[in-house]
N, CA, C, O and the ligand as a Tripos MOL2 file, in Angstrom:
@<TRIPOS>MOLECULE
protein
  273   271    69     0     0
PROTEIN
NO_CHARGES

@<TRIPOS>ATOM
      1 N         -51.0610  -18.0410  -21.9260 N.3       1 MET1
      2 CA        -52.4700  -17.9020  -21.5660 C.3       1 MET1
      3 C         -53.1500  -19.2600  -21.5660 C.2       1 MET1
      4 O         -52.9690  -20.0680  -22.4770 O.2       1 MET1
      5 N         -53.9260  -19.4910  -20.5330 N.am      2 ARG2
      6 CA        -54.6690  -20.7410  -20.4830 C.3       2 ARG2
      7 C         -56.0040  -20.5630  -21.1900 C.2       2 ARG2
      8 O         -56.5940  -19.4840  -21.1350 O.2       2 ARG2
      9 N         -56.4780  -21.5930  -21.8420 N.am      3 PRO3
     10 CA        -57.8360  -21.4970  -22.3890 C.3       3 PRO3
     11 C         -58.8250  -21.4200  -21.2380 C.2       3 PRO3
     12 O         -58.6900  -22.1400  -20.2480 O.2       3 PRO3
     13 N         -59.8040  -20.5610  -21.3640 N.am      4 SER4
     14 CA        -60.7760  -20.4440  -20.2780 C.3       4 SER4
     15 C         -61.6530  -21.6830  -20.2420 C.2       4 SER4
     16 O         -61.9860  -22.2310  -21.2930 O.2       4 SER4
     17 N         -62.0300  -22.1310  -19.0650 N.am      5 PRO5
     18 CA        -62.8850  -23.3160  -18.9830 C.3       5 PRO5
     19 C         -64.2720  -23.0070  -19.5170 C.2       5 PRO5
     20 O         -64.6830  -21.8470  -19.5530 O.2       5 PRO5
     21 N         -64.9800  -24.0210  -19.9240 N.am      6 PRO6
     22 CA        -66.3440  -23.7820  -20.4000 C.3       6 PRO6
     23 C         -67.2060  -23.2590  -19.2580 C.2       6 PRO6
     24 O         -67.0100  -23.6360  -18.1030 O.2       6 PRO6
     25 N         -68.1420  -22.4060  -19.5750 N.am      7 GLU7
     26 CA        -68.9760  -21.8300  -18.5210 C.3       7 GLU7
     27 C         -70.0320  -22.8140  -18.0360 C.2       7 GLU7
     28 O         -70.3580  -22.8630  -16.8500 O.2       7 GLU7
     29 N         -70.5520  -23.5860  -18.9630 N.am      8 TRP8
     30 CA        -71.6300  -24.4990  -18.6140 C.3       8 TRP8
     31 C         -71.4170  -25.8240  -19.3160 C.2       8 TRP8
     32 O         -70.8240  -25.8860  -20.3930 O.2       8 TRP8
     33 N         -71.9090  -26.8870  -18.6900 N.am      9 LEU9
     34 CA        -71.7960  -28.2110  -19.2810 C.3       9 LEU9
     35 C         -73.1550  -28.8980  -19.2440 C.2       9 LEU9
     36 O         -73.9540  -28.6990  -18.3290 O.2       9 LEU9
     37 N         -73.3850  -29.6960  -20.2490 N.am     10 ILE10
     38 CA        -74.5780  -30.5450  -20.2580 C.3      10 ILE10
     39 C         -74.1120  -31.9900  -20.2790 C.2      10 ILE10
     40 O         -73.2980  -32.3960  -21.1090 O.2      10 ILE10
     41 N         -74.6560  -32.7520  -19.3380 N.am     11 GLU11
     42 CA        -74.2810  -34.1610  -19.2190 C.3      11 GLU11
     43 C         -75.3210  -35.0000  -19.9180 C.2      11 GLU11
     44 O         -76.5180  -34.9020  -19.6500 O.2      11 GLU11
     45 N         -74.8310  -35.8330  -20.8260 N.am     12 ARG12
     46 CA        -75.7430  -36.6820  -21.5800 C.3      12 ARG12
     47 C         -75.7900  -38.0800  -20.9870 C.2      12 ARG12
     48 O         -74.8740  -38.5150  -20.2890 O.2      12 ARG12
     49 N         -76.8670  -38.7610  -21.2810 N.am     13 GLY13
     50 CA        -77.0100  -40.1330  -20.8270 C.3      13 GLY13
     51 C         -76.2760  -41.0930  -21.7490 C.2      13 GLY13
     52 O         -75.5430  -40.6830  -22.6490 O.2      13 GLY13
     53 N         -76.4880  -42.3680  -21.5040 N.am     14 LEU14
     54 CA        -75.8340  -43.3690  -22.3380 C.3      14 LEU14
     55 C         -76.2740  -43.2280  -23.7840 C.2      14 LEU14
     56 O         -75.4990  -43.4390  -24.7170 O.2      14 LEU14
     57 N         -77.5390  -42.8640  -23.9450 N.am     15 GLN15
     58 CA        -77.9930  -42.5140  -25.2750 C.3      15 GLN15
     59 C         -77.7330  -41.0290  -25.4400 C.2      15 GLN15
     60 O         -78.2460  -40.2180  -24.6700 O.2      15 GLN15
     61 N         -76.9490  -40.6700  -26.4290 N.am     16 LYS16
     62 CA        -76.4620  -39.3070  -26.4930 C.3      16 LYS16
     63 C         -77.5470  -38.2890  -26.7840 C.2      16 LYS16
     64 O         -77.2990  -37.0850  -26.7240 O.2      16 LYS16
     65 N         -78.7190  -38.7450  -27.0920 N.am     17 THR17
     66 CA        -79.8050  -37.8040  -27.3200 C.3      17 THR17
     67 C         -80.4690  -37.4000  -26.0160 C.2      17 THR17
     68 O         -81.2780  -36.4730  -25.9950 O.2      17 THR17
     69 N         -80.1400  -38.0790  -24.9340 N.am     18 THR18
     70 CA        -80.7570  -37.8010  -23.6520 C.3      18 THR18
     71 C         -79.8690  -36.8830  -22.8260 C.2      18 THR18
     72 O         -78.6650  -37.1130  -22.7130 O.2      18 THR18
     73 N         -80.4590  -35.8470  -22.2530 N.am     19 ILE19
     74 CA        -79.7120  -34.9680  -21.3550 C.3      19 ILE19
     75 C         -80.1240  -35.3140  -19.9300 C.2      19 ILE19
     76 O         -81.3120  -35.3380  -19.6100 O.2      19 ILE19
     77 N         -79.1480  -35.5790  -19.0840 N.am     20 VAL20
     78 CA        -79.4780  -36.0190  -17.7310 C.3      20 VAL20
     79 C         -79.2260  -34.9470  -16.6730 C.2      20 VAL20
     80 O         -79.8050  -35.0070  -15.5880 O.2      20 VAL20
     81 N         -78.3670  -33.9640  -16.9740 N.am     21 ALA21
     82 CA        -78.1140  -32.9330  -15.9700 C.3      21 ALA21
     83 C         -77.4180  -31.7330  -16.5950 C.2      21 ALA21
     84 O         -76.7740  -31.8260  -17.6400 O.2      21 ALA21
     85 N         -77.5730  -30.5980  -15.9110 N.am     22 VAL22
     86 CA        -76.8650  -29.3880  -16.2960 C.3      22 VAL22
     87 C         -75.8320  -29.0900  -15.2130 C.2      22 VAL22
     88 O         -76.1220  -29.2180  -14.0240 O.2      22 VAL22
     89 N         -74.6260  -28.6950  -15.6220 N.am     23 HIS23
     90 CA        -73.5580  -28.4060  -14.6750 C.3      23 HIS23
     91 C         -72.9220  -27.0560  -14.9610 C.2      23 HIS23
     92 O         -72.9380  -26.5590  -16.0870 O.2      23 HIS23
     93 N         -72.3620  -26.4790  -13.9040 N.am     24 VAL24
     94 CA        -71.4570  -25.3580  -14.0990 C.3      24 VAL24
     95 C         -70.1660  -25.9090  -14.7030 C.2      24 VAL24
     96 O         -69.7260  -27.0000  -14.3410 O.2      24 VAL24
     97 N         -69.5700  -25.1670  -15.6070 N.am     25 GLY25
     98 CA        -68.3000  -25.6060  -16.1830 C.3      25 GLY25
     99 C         -67.2750  -25.8280  -15.0890 C.2      25 GLY25
    100 O         -67.1370  -25.0140  -14.1760 O.2      25 GLY25
    101 N         -66.5580  -26.9350  -15.1890 N.am     26 GLY26
    102 CA        -65.5520  -27.2290  -14.1860 C.3      26 GLY26
    103 C         -66.0810  -27.9970  -12.9960 C.2      26 GLY26
    104 O         -65.3340  -28.2710  -12.0560 O.2      26 GLY26
    105 N         -67.3580  -28.3500  -13.0160 N.am     27 CYS27
    106 CA        -67.9070  -29.1590  -11.9240 C.3      27 CYS27
    107 C         -67.0880  -30.4420  -11.7740 C.2      27 CYS27
    108 O         -66.8610  -31.1740  -12.7380 O.2      27 CYS27
    109 N         -66.6520  -30.6900  -10.5410 N.am     28 TRP28
    110 CA        -65.7420  -31.8170  -10.3450 C.3      28 TRP28
    111 C         -66.4120  -33.1690  -10.5450 C.2      28 TRP28
    112 O         -65.7240  -34.1670  -10.7600 O.2      28 TRP28
    113 N         -67.7280  -33.2230  -10.4810 N.am     29 THR29
    114 CA        -68.3790  -34.5260  -10.6180 C.3      29 THR29
    115 C         -68.3630  -35.0210  -12.0540 C.2      29 THR29
    116 O         -68.5460  -36.2140  -12.2980 O.2      29 THR29
    117 N         -68.1480  -34.1290  -12.9990 N.am     30 VAL30
    118 CA        -68.1980  -34.5520  -14.4000 C.3      30 VAL30
    119 C         -66.9410  -34.1800  -15.1600 C.2      30 VAL30
    120 O         -66.8840  -34.2950  -16.3850 O.2      30 VAL30
    121 N         -65.9290  -33.7320  -14.4220 N.am     31 ARG31
    122 CA        -64.7430  -33.2310  -15.0990 C.3      31 ARG31
    123 C         -64.1180  -34.2920  -15.9960 C.2      31 ARG31
    124 O         -63.5620  -33.9830  -17.0500 O.2      31 ARG31
    125 N         -64.2190  -35.5480  -15.5610 N.am     32 LYS32
    126 CA        -63.5940  -36.6150  -16.3310 C.3      32 LYS32
    127 C         -64.5790  -37.3410  -17.2360 C.2      32 LYS32
    128 O         -64.2330  -38.3270  -17.8860 O.2      32 LYS32
    129 N         -65.7930  -36.8470  -17.2680 N.am     33 SER33
    130 CA        -66.8020  -37.5450  -18.0540 C.3      33 SER33
    131 C         -66.7280  -37.1500  -19.5160 C.2      33 SER33
    132 O         -66.6880  -35.9660  -19.8500 O.2      33 SER33
    133 N         -66.7110  -38.1300  -20.3680 N.am     34 SER34
    134 CA        -66.7190  -37.8480  -21.8020 C.3      34 SER34
    135 C         -68.1330  -37.5970  -22.2990 C.2      34 SER34
    136 O         -68.3460  -37.2900  -23.4720 O.2      34 SER34
    137 N         -69.0980  -37.7300  -21.3950 N.am     35 ARG35
    138 CA        -70.4850  -37.5440  -21.8190 C.3      35 ARG35
    139 C         -70.9360  -36.0940  -21.7020 C.2      35 ARG35
    140 O         -72.0930  -35.7790  -21.9790 O.2      35 ARG35
    141 N         -70.0330  -35.2150  -21.2960 N.am     36 CYS36
    142 CA        -70.4110  -33.8220  -21.1410 C.3      36 CYS36
    143 C         -69.9990  -33.0060  -22.3570 C.2      36 CYS36
    144 O         -68.9330  -33.2100  -22.9360 O.2      36 CYS36
    145 N         -70.8650  -32.0860  -22.7230 N.am     37 ILE37
    146 CA        -70.5480  -31.1860  -23.8160 C.3      37 ILE37
    147 C         -70.6230  -29.7550  -23.3040 C.2      37 ILE37
    148 O         -71.4250  -29.4490  -22.4210 O.2      37 ILE37
    149 N         -69.8030  -28.8920  -23.8470 N.am     38 GLU38
    150 CA        -69.8080  -27.4830  -23.4790 C.3      38 GLU38
    151 C         -70.9850  -26.7990  -24.1550 C.2      38 GLU38
    152 O         -71.2660  -27.0280  -25.3320 O.2      38 GLU38
    153 N         -71.6590  -25.9680  -23.4000 N.am     39 VAL39
    154 CA        -72.7930  -25.2390  -23.9650 C.3      39 VAL39
    155 C         -72.7290  -23.7800  -23.5220 C.2      39 VAL39
    156 O         -72.0190  -23.4310  -22.5800 O.2      39 VAL39
    157 N         -73.4780  -22.9490  -24.2130 N.am     40 SER40
    158 CA        -73.5700  -21.5440  -23.8530 C.3      40 SER40
    159 C         -74.5430  -21.3830  -22.6880 C.2      40 SER40
    160 O         -75.2830  -22.3040  -22.3400 O.2      40 SER40
    161 N         -74.5240  -20.1840  -22.0940 N.am     41 GLN41
    162 CA        -75.4660  -19.9200  -21.0050 C.3      41 GLN41
    163 C         -76.9010  -20.0650  -21.4740 C.2      41 GLN41
    164 O         -77.7450  -20.5850  -20.7440 O.2      41 GLN41
    165 N         -77.1850  -19.6070  -22.6870 N.am     42 ALA42
    166 CA        -78.5460  -19.7100  -23.2040 C.3      42 ALA42
    167 C         -78.9720  -21.1700  -23.3260 C.2      42 ALA42
    168 O         -80.1180  -21.5190  -23.0410 O.2      42 ALA42
    169 N         -78.0390  -22.0180  -23.7540 N.am     43 GLN43
    170 CA        -78.3750  -23.4360  -23.8950 C.3      43 GLN43
    171 C         -78.5750  -24.0830  -22.5260 C.2      43 GLN43
    172 O         -79.4450  -24.9380  -22.3600 O.2      43 GLN43
    173 N         -77.7660  -23.6710  -21.5440 N.am     44 ALA44
    174 CA        -77.9200  -24.2210  -20.2050 C.3      44 ALA44
    175 C         -79.2670  -23.8290  -19.6180 C.2      44 ALA44
    176 O         -79.9530  -24.6550  -19.0160 O.2      44 ALA44
    177 N         -79.6440  -22.5650  -19.7940 N.am     45 LEU45
    178 CA        -80.9410  -22.1070  -19.3000 C.3      45 LEU45
    179 C         -82.0780  -22.8370  -20.0030 C.2      45 LEU45
    180 O         -83.0710  -23.2130  -19.3800 O.2      45 LEU45
    181 N         -81.9190  -23.0290  -21.2910 N.am     46 HIS46
    182 CA        -82.9440  -23.7210  -22.0570 C.3      46 HIS46
    183 C         -83.1470  -25.1410  -21.5180 C.2      46 HIS46
    184 O         -84.2770  -25.6100  -21.3860 O.2      46 HIS46
    185 N         -82.0410  -25.8100  -21.2100 N.am     47 ALA47
    186 CA        -82.1420  -27.1740  -20.6890 C.3      47 ALA47
    187 C         -82.8830  -27.1850  -19.3590 C.2      47 ALA47
    188 O         -83.7230  -28.0530  -19.1220 O.2      47 ALA47
    189 N         -82.5730  -26.2180  -18.4860 N.am     48 LEU48
    190 CA        -83.2610  -26.1690  -17.1930 C.3      48 LEU48
    191 C         -84.7590  -25.9620  -17.3860 C.2      48 LEU48
    192 O         -85.5760  -26.5280  -16.6600 O.2      48 LEU48
    193 N         -85.1050  -25.1490  -18.3680 N.am     49 ARG49
    194 CA        -86.5250  -24.9060  -18.6260 C.3      49 ARG49
    195 C         -87.2130  -26.1460  -19.1740 C.2      49 ARG49
    196 O         -88.4310  -26.2930  -19.0730 O.2      49 ARG49
    197 N         -86.4190  -27.0330  -19.7550 N.am     50 GLN50
    198 CA        -86.9800  -28.2770  -20.2800 C.3      50 GLN50
    199 C         -87.0050  -29.3780  -19.2220 C.2      50 GLN50
    200 O         -87.1050  -30.5600  -19.5470 O.2      50 GLN50
    201 N         -86.9130  -28.9780  -17.9530 N.am     51 GLN51
    202 CA        -86.9970  -29.9220  -16.8360 C.3      51 GLN51
    203 C         -85.7660  -30.8050  -16.6940 C.2      51 GLN51
    204 O         -85.8120  -31.8340  -16.0190 O.2      51 GLN51
    205 N         -84.6740  -30.4110  -17.3220 N.am     52 VAL52
    206 CA        -83.4320  -31.1480  -17.0960 C.3      52 VAL52
    207 C         -82.9500  -30.8140  -15.6900 C.2      52 VAL52
    208 O         -82.8440  -29.6360  -15.3470 O.2      52 VAL52
    209 N         -82.6560  -31.8170  -14.8690 N.am     53 PRO53
    210 CA        -82.2480  -31.5210  -13.4950 C.3      53 PRO53
    211 C         -80.9180  -30.7840  -13.4210 C.2      53 PRO53
    212 O         -80.0020  -31.0350  -14.2040 O.2      53 PRO53
    213 N         -80.8340  -29.8760  -12.4680 N.am     54 ALA54
    214 CA        -79.5690  -29.1880  -12.2110 C.3      54 ALA54
    215 C         -78.7410  -30.0440  -11.2680 C.2      54 ALA54
    216 O         -79.2660  -30.6660  -10.3450 O.2      54 ALA54
    217 N         -77.4430  -30.0670  -11.5160 N.am     55 CYS55
    218 CA        -76.5490  -30.8180  -10.6410 C.3      55 CYS55
    219 C         -76.6700  -30.2870   -9.2120 C.2      55 CYS55
    220 O         -76.6830  -29.0760   -8.9910 O.2      55 CYS55
    221 N         -76.7570  -31.1930   -8.2580 N.am     56 THR56
    222 CA        -76.9150  -30.7660   -6.8610 C.3      56 THR56
    223 C         -75.5860  -30.3790   -6.2400 C.2      56 THR56
    224 O         -75.5630  -29.8410   -5.1320 O.2      56 THR56
    225 N         -74.4800  -30.6370   -6.9200 N.am     57 ARG57
    226 CA        -73.1620  -30.2780   -6.3820 C.3      57 ARG57
    227 C         -72.7650  -28.8650   -6.7770 C.2      57 ARG57
    228 O         -72.3080  -28.0830   -5.9430 O.2      57 ARG57
    229 N         -72.9410  -28.5440   -8.0420 N.am     58 CYS58
    230 CA        -72.4560  -27.2380   -8.5010 C.3      58 CYS58
    231 C         -73.5770  -26.2170   -8.6480 C.2      58 CYS58
    232 O         -73.3050  -25.0370   -8.8740 O.2      58 CYS58
    233 N         -74.8250  -26.6450   -8.5250 N.am     59 ARG59
    234 CA        -75.9840  -25.7580   -8.5430 C.3      59 ARG59
    235 C         -75.9750  -24.7640   -9.6920 C.2      59 ARG59
    236 O         -75.9340  -23.5570   -9.4530 O.2      59 ARG59
    237 N         -76.0090  -25.2280  -10.9120 N.am     60 PRO60
    238 CA        -76.0440  -24.2890  -12.0320 C.3      60 PRO60
    239 C         -77.3310  -23.4710  -12.0580 C.2      60 PRO60
    240 O         -77.3710  -22.3880  -12.6420 O.2      60 PRO60
    241 N         -78.3790  -23.9880  -11.4270 N.am     61 ASP61
    242 CA        -79.6340  -23.2310  -11.4380 C.3      61 ASP61
    243 C         -79.5110  -21.9280  -10.6550 C.2      61 ASP61
    244 O         -80.0000  -20.8860  -11.0910 O.2      61 ASP61
    245 N         -78.8540  -21.9920   -9.4960 N.am     62 SER62
    246 CA        -78.6790  -20.7530   -8.7400 C.3      62 SER62
    247 C         -77.6210  -19.8630   -9.3860 C.2      62 SER62
    248 O         -77.7200  -18.6370   -9.3250 O.2      62 SER62
    249 N         -76.6110  -20.4720  -10.0050 N.am     63 ALA63
    250 CA        -75.5950  -19.6790  -10.6960 C.3      63 ALA63
    251 C         -76.1960  -18.9240  -11.8650 C.2      63 ALA63
    252 O         -75.7440  -17.8320  -12.2080 O.2      63 ALA63
    253 N         -77.2090  -19.5050  -12.4720 N.am     64 LEU64
    254 CA        -77.8700  -18.8740  -13.6140 C.3      64 LEU64
    255 C         -79.0070  -17.9620  -13.1680 C.2      64 LEU64
    256 O         -79.6110  -17.2730  -13.9900 O.2      64 LEU64
    257 N         -79.3010  -17.9550  -11.8740 N.am     65 GLY65
    258 CA        -80.4410  -17.1780  -11.4170 C.3      65 GLY65
    259 C         -81.7580  -17.8080  -11.8060 C.2      65 GLY65
    260 O         -82.7800  -17.1300  -11.9030 O.2      65 GLY65
    261 N         -81.7270  -19.1090  -12.0270 N.am     66 PHE66
    262 CA        -82.9240  -19.8270  -12.4540 C.3      66 PHE66
    263 C         -83.6000  -20.4130  -11.2270 C.2      66 PHE66
    264 O         -83.0550  -21.3060  -10.5790 O.2      66 PHE66
    265 N         -84.7720  -19.9170  -10.9130 N.am     67 LEU67
    266 CA        -85.5000  -20.4210   -9.7440 C.3      67 LEU67
    267 C         -86.7890  -21.0480  -10.2270 C.2      67 LEU67
    268 O         -87.6830  -20.3600  -10.7200 O.2      67 LEU67
    269 N         -86.8740  -22.3410  -10.0850 N.am     68 ALA68
    270 CA        -88.0460  -23.0610  -10.5700 C.3      68 ALA68
    271 C         -89.2590  -22.7610   -9.7020 C.2      68 ALA68
    272 O         -90.3450  -23.2800   -9.9580 O.2      68 ALA68
    273 ZN        -72.2470  -30.4030  -11.4080 Zn       69 ZN69
@<TRIPOS>BOND
     1     1     2 1
     2     2     3 1
     3     3     4 2
     4     3     5 am
     5     5     6 1
     6     6     7 1
     7     7     8 2
     8     7     9 am
     9     9    10 1
    10    10    11 1
    11    11    12 2
    12    11    13 am
    13    13    14 1
    14    14    15 1
    15    15    16 2
    16    15    17 am
    17    17    18 1
    18    18    19 1
    19    19    20 2
    20    19    21 am
    21    21    22 1
    22    22    23 1
    23    23    24 2
    24    23    25 am
    25    25    26 1
    26    26    27 1
    27    27    28 2
    28    27    29 am
    29    29    30 1
    30    30    31 1
    31    31    32 2
    32    31    33 am
    33    33    34 1
    34    34    35 1
    35    35    36 2
    36    35    37 am
    37    37    38 1
    38    38    39 1
    39    39    40 2
    40    39    41 am
    41    41    42 1
    42    42    43 1
    43    43    44 2
    44    43    45 am
    45    45    46 1
    46    46    47 1
    47    47    48 2
    48    47    49 am
    49    49    50 1
    50    50    51 1
    51    51    52 2
    52    51    53 am
    53    53    54 1
    54    54    55 1
    55    55    56 2
    56    55    57 am
    57    57    58 1
    58    58    59 1
    59    59    60 2
    60    59    61 am
    61    61    62 1
    62    62    63 1
    63    63    64 2
    64    63    65 am
    65    65    66 1
    66    66    67 1
    67    67    68 2
    68    67    69 am
    69    69    70 1
    70    70    71 1
    71    71    72 2
    72    71    73 am
    73    73    74 1
    74    74    75 1
    75    75    76 2
    76    75    77 am
    77    77    78 1
    78    78    79 1
    79    79    80 2
    80    79    81 am
    81    81    82 1
    82    82    83 1
    83    83    84 2
    84    83    85 am
    85    85    86 1
    86    86    87 1
    87    87    88 2
    88    87    89 am
    89    89    90 1
    90    90    91 1
    91    91    92 2
    92    91    93 am
    93    93    94 1
    94    94    95 1
    95    95    96 2
    96    95    97 am
    97    97    98 1
    98    98    99 1
    99    99   100 2
   100    99   101 am
   101   101   102 1
   102   102   103 1
   103   103   104 2
   104   103   105 am
   105   105   106 1
   106   106   107 1
   107   107   108 2
   108   107   109 am
   109   109   110 1
   110   110   111 1
   111   111   112 2
   112   111   113 am
   113   113   114 1
   114   114   115 1
   115   115   116 2
   116   115   117 am
   117   117   118 1
   118   118   119 1
   119   119   120 2
   120   119   121 am
   121   121   122 1
   122   122   123 1
   123   123   124 2
   124   123   125 am
   125   125   126 1
   126   126   127 1
   127   127   128 2
   128   127   129 am
   129   129   130 1
   130   130   131 1
   131   131   132 2
   132   131   133 am
   133   133   134 1
   134   134   135 1
   135   135   136 2
   136   135   137 am
   137   137   138 1
   138   138   139 1
   139   139   140 2
   140   139   141 am
   141   141   142 1
   142   142   143 1
   143   143   144 2
   144   143   145 am
   145   145   146 1
   146   146   147 1
   147   147   148 2
   148   147   149 am
   149   149   150 1
   150   150   151 1
   151   151   152 2
   152   151   153 am
   153   153   154 1
   154   154   155 1
   155   155   156 2
   156   155   157 am
   157   157   158 1
   158   158   159 1
   159   159   160 2
   160   159   161 am
   161   161   162 1
   162   162   163 1
   163   163   164 2
   164   163   165 am
   165   165   166 1
   166   166   167 1
   167   167   168 2
   168   167   169 am
   169   169   170 1
   170   170   171 1
   171   171   172 2
   172   171   173 am
   173   173   174 1
   174   174   175 1
   175   175   176 2
   176   175   177 am
   177   177   178 1
   178   178   179 1
   179   179   180 2
   180   179   181 am
   181   181   182 1
   182   182   183 1
   183   183   184 2
   184   183   185 am
   185   185   186 1
   186   186   187 1
   187   187   188 2
   188   187   189 am
   189   189   190 1
   190   190   191 1
   191   191   192 2
   192   191   193 am
   193   193   194 1
   194   194   195 1
   195   195   196 2
   196   195   197 am
   197   197   198 1
   198   198   199 1
   199   199   200 2
   200   199   201 am
   201   201   202 1
   202   202   203 1
   203   203   204 2
   204   203   205 am
   205   205   206 1
   206   206   207 1
   207   207   208 2
   208   207   209 am
   209   209   210 1
   210   210   211 1
   211   211   212 2
   212   211   213 am
   213   213   214 1
   214   214   215 1
   215   215   216 2
   216   215   217 am
   217   217   218 1
   218   218   219 1
   219   219   220 2
   220   219   221 am
   221   221   222 1
   222   222   223 1
   223   223   224 2
   224   223   225 am
   225   225   226 1
   226   226   227 1
   227   227   228 2
   228   227   229 am
   229   229   230 1
   230   230   231 1
   231   231   232 2
   232   231   233 am
   233   233   234 1
   234   234   235 1
   235   235   236 2
   236   235   237 am
   237   237   238 1
   238   238   239 1
   239   239   240 2
   240   239   241 am
   241   241   242 1
   242   242   243 1
   243   243   244 2
   244   243   245 am
   245   245   246 1
   246   246   247 1
   247   247   248 2
   248   247   249 am
   249   249   250 1
   250   250   251 1
   251   251   252 2
   252   251   253 am
   253   253   254 1
   254   254   255 1
   255   255   256 2
   256   255   257 am
   257   257   258 1
   258   258   259 1
   259   259   260 2
   260   259   261 am
   261   261   262 1
   262   262   263 1
   263   263   264 2
   264   263   265 am
   265   265   266 1
   266   266   267 1
   267   267   268 2
   268   267   269 am
   269   269   270 1
   270   270   271 1
   271   271   272 2
@<TRIPOS>SUBSTRUCTURE
     1 MET1         2 RESIDUE 1 A MET
     2 ARG2         6 RESIDUE 1 A ARG
     3 PRO3        10 RESIDUE 1 A PRO
     4 SER4        14 RESIDUE 1 A SER
     5 PRO5        18 RESIDUE 1 A PRO
     6 PRO6        22 RESIDUE 1 A PRO
     7 GLU7        26 RESIDUE 1 A GLU
     8 TRP8        30 RESIDUE 1 A TRP
     9 LEU9        34 RESIDUE 1 A LEU
    10 ILE10       38 RESIDUE 1 A ILE
    11 GLU11       42 RESIDUE 1 A GLU
    12 ARG12       46 RESIDUE 1 A ARG
    13 GLY13       50 RESIDUE 1 A GLY
    14 LEU14       54 RESIDUE 1 A LEU
    15 GLN15       58 RESIDUE 1 A GLN
    16 LYS16       62 RESIDUE 1 A LYS
    17 THR17       66 RESIDUE 1 A THR
    18 THR18       70 RESIDUE 1 A THR
    19 ILE19       74 RESIDUE 1 A ILE
    20 VAL20       78 RESIDUE 1 A VAL
    21 ALA21       82 RESIDUE 1 A ALA
    22 VAL22       86 RESIDUE 1 A VAL
    23 HIS23       90 RESIDUE 1 A HIS
    24 VAL24       94 RESIDUE 1 A VAL
    25 GLY25       98 RESIDUE 1 A GLY
    26 GLY26      102 RESIDUE 1 A GLY
    27 CYS27      106 RESIDUE 1 A CYS
    28 TRP28      110 RESIDUE 1 A TRP
    29 THR29      114 RESIDUE 1 A THR
    30 VAL30      118 RESIDUE 1 A VAL
    31 ARG31      122 RESIDUE 1 A ARG
    32 LYS32      126 RESIDUE 1 A LYS
    33 SER33      130 RESIDUE 1 A SER
    34 SER34      134 RESIDUE 1 A SER
    35 ARG35      138 RESIDUE 1 A ARG
    36 CYS36      142 RESIDUE 1 A CYS
    37 ILE37      146 RESIDUE 1 A ILE
    38 GLU38      150 RESIDUE 1 A GLU
    39 VAL39      154 RESIDUE 1 A VAL
    40 SER40      158 RESIDUE 1 A SER
    41 GLN41      162 RESIDUE 1 A GLN
    42 ALA42      166 RESIDUE 1 A ALA
    43 GLN43      170 RESIDUE 1 A GLN
    44 ALA44      174 RESIDUE 1 A ALA
    45 LEU45      178 RESIDUE 1 A LEU
    46 HIS46      182 RESIDUE 1 A HIS
    47 ALA47      186 RESIDUE 1 A ALA
    48 LEU48      190 RESIDUE 1 A LEU
    49 ARG49      194 RESIDUE 1 A ARG
    50 GLN50      198 RESIDUE 1 A GLN
    51 GLN51      202 RESIDUE 1 A GLN
    52 VAL52      206 RESIDUE 1 A VAL
    53 PRO53      210 RESIDUE 1 A PRO
    54 ALA54      214 RESIDUE 1 A ALA
    55 CYS55      218 RESIDUE 1 A CYS
    56 THR56      222 RESIDUE 1 A THR
    57 ARG57      226 RESIDUE 1 A ARG
    58 CYS58      230 RESIDUE 1 A CYS
    59 ARG59      234 RESIDUE 1 A ARG
    60 PRO60      238 RESIDUE 1 A PRO
    61 ASP61      242 RESIDUE 1 A ASP
    62 SER62      246 RESIDUE 1 A SER
    63 ALA63      250 RESIDUE 1 A ALA
    64 LEU64      254 RESIDUE 1 A LEU
    65 GLY65      258 RESIDUE 1 A GLY
    66 PHE66      262 RESIDUE 1 A PHE
    67 LEU67      266 RESIDUE 1 A LEU
    68 ALA68      270 RESIDUE 1 A ALA
    69 ZN69       273 GROUP 0 **** ****
């Protein structure tokens, strides 16, 4: 059995306290980034509500049903 991929990812800035984007888990733009952390759906939604931009490649906002 393979471990399931994370459902959502949060990409942090150079300063780890800064969140720069929200991604769907497995988004190819950040797959190799060590700055991404796995988060729950609730945490991903929370970040979007805090004006964290959604990745324009994987569109986590539409995947979450989040319409600004
Ligand atoms: Zn993405």
